[in-house]
N, C-alpha and C positions, 0 to 999 in steps of 0.2 A: 533616167535617174539611176545612178550607180548604186550597187549593193553596198551595205555597210560592211566594213572589214570586221573580221571576227575578233573577239576577245581571245587572247592567248593565255592558257593556263600552263605554266611551266611546272610540271610535277617532278618533285625532287626525291622521289622514292616511294616504295610501297609501304603501307602500314604493316607491322608484324602480322603473321597469319591469323593469330587468334583474334586480333582486332578487326582485321579485314573480314573474317567470317561472320563476326557479330554485327558490324556496322558499316561494312562496305569500304570502298576505295575513296581516296581524297577527292577526285573529280565529282563523285556523288555528293559529298558534303558541300562542296562549293555550289553545285547546281541547286541543291535544296535551299541553301542560304540565299541564293540570288533569284530564284524563280526563273521566269522566261525572260532572258536578256538578249535573245537573238543568238547568232552563231558563236560557238566556242570551239576553239581548236586546242587540243591537249598535246603537248610534246613532252617526252620523257628522256632527258639527256642522260640519265643514269642507265638507260638501256641502249645507249649509243646513238640515239636519234639526234639529227642535226637541228640546231636552233635556227628559226626562220629569220630572214632578212628584214631590216627596217622597211616599212612600207607595205608589209603583207598582213599586218594586224593593227587593231586600233589602240591597244594597250595590253600590258602583260601583268599577270599576277604570278609571283614566284612563291611556291607553296612551302609548307613545312617538310621536315624529313626526320627519319630516325638515324641518319648519319650525323656526323659532326663536321662543322666547317674546318676545324683544325686538323681533320684527317687529310685535307688537301687532295681529295680524290680527283682523278683526271676530269671526270664529267662535271664536278663542282667547280674546279678552276676554269674550265671552259665556259661554264655558265656565268661565272663572275666576270670574265673578260667580255662576254657578250652583253651582260647587264650594264657594264660600264659604257660600252659603245651605244647601247640603246638609250641610256639615260642622257648621255652627251648629245644624242640626236634629238632630244626633247620629246621622246615617246613616253606617254604615261606608264609608270611602273609602280606596282604595289608589292612590297615584300611582306611575307607572313612567317613569323617564327624563324625557321632556317633561312627563308628568303630575306627576312629583316637583317639577320646577321650577315648573310652573304652580300647584300647590298652595301652594308657598312664596311665590310672587309674589302670589297671591290673598289670602293672609293677612297680607301686609305685609312680606315679605322682598324681597330683590333678586336678580336673575338677570342674568348677562351671560356673555360669552365668558371662558373660564378663562384667566388670564394666562400659564399655562404650556402652553397649547394643548389639543389633544384627548386623550381617553383611550379607547383602543380595544384590545379583545382580552380574553383570560381573565386576570383580575387579582384579587388577594386583597383582601378587605375584612376589617377587624379590628373586633370588637365592643368596646365600652367597658363600664365597671362598670354604667352605667345600663341596659344591655341585658339584664342577667342575669335580671331578673324580668319582662321584657316578654313578653306572651302570644304574640307572633309569633316571638320569638327565643330564648326560654328553652330550654336543652338543646342548642342548636347549638354547634359548636366556636367557640372564641374568634376563629379566623381561618378563612375559607373562600373558595373561588374564586367569582367572578361573571363574567358576560359584560357587557362595557361597550362603548358606542359613543356618545360625545357630545362636542360642542365647547363648549356652554354649561354652566354649573353654578350652583347656589345659592351666591351669594357672601356673603350676609348672611341670617340666619335671621329669621323672624317672632318677635315677642314671645312668650315662654313656650314656644317650640318646643324640643325636646330632641333633641340628636344622640345616636344609638345606635351608629353605626358609621362608619368612615372607611377610605379607601385612602391610599396614600402620595401620591397626586396630588390627591385631593379629600377635604377634612375633613368634608363633609356627605353621605356616601353613604346613610345611613339616618336618617330624621328622624321623630319622633312629634310631632304638633301637639295631639292631644287623645286621650282614651281610644278614640275611633273613627276617627281620621284619622292616616294613616301613609304614608310614601312612601320610595322607594328610587331612587337614581340609576342603578343597574344594571338589567339585563333578566332577570328570573327566567323569562320565557317563552321566551327564546332556546334553541334546540338548537345542537349543534355545527355542523350544516350551515348554519344561519342565520348563525352567527358567522363561519364560514369564508367564506360568500358575501359578507358585508359587508366583510370584510378584503380580498377580491379584486375587489370590484365597482368598475367605472369610476366609478360615481356617488359613491363614497366617497373619491375621490382627494384632496380638500382635507383631510379629516380624517386621511388616511394620510400626509400630507406629512412627510417626515423620519423615517418609521417603517420598520422592517425587516419587510416583509411575510412573508418566509419564517420569520423567528423568531417572529412572532405566530402564524402558522398552526401551527407546531410545538408551541405551548403549548396549543392548543385540545383539550380532551377532553370534560369534562362538569362541570356545576355543580349537583349535587343539593341542596345546602343552600340555595342561592339559590332554586331551584324550590320547595323546601319552604316558604319564606316565603309565596309566592303560594298554595300549597295550604292552608296554615294559615289565611290570611286568609279564603278562601272557606269553609273548614270551620267557621269561627266564626260565619258569618252565620245 
């Protein structure tokens, strides 16, 4: 019996140092959200690491980042090209926040700063009719809370992409590009301590401009339905 191929976690950057010291690195957040899912390989293209070939992993999760897609960093552009090839090959891919934006960009959509500013905190996302039969969303409540922290958004979708969920701030919270390619603007891997640290972090002061920190902190509890989407994606591999 052959061994199961590993899940690939494509890490798109380190959290700022103050966040990292308080709540750890992104792979730790994903491991905590997923539990024991078998082998996981982490690759860091922002550190110059090569992205693996199709056939060497069961599926990929592209993480968030404190970079911006519109910076067009070499490592980001390289990952976008790789993601397009992997998606076209039919390998399961899930994009999270930066990964969501990068997938949309790689497939022909557009990404930029949201005209109404950043979206931070525990915020409800509402599913639409198209979501009712999606394998990652079926059976979830029509509206559920998510953890969000982003300044840029998907402003225009790639051709044939289908929106499955929206928030009051961002109409493209959940997008499916193909039977195996799916992305979310929110962070299913965040825990309450991670969200709280991001709200209070000095490194997030630009994203927090004009926001009531105490009111945002008071809303933070848990986002189990959001986490379930990540868990379902991995369970289907």
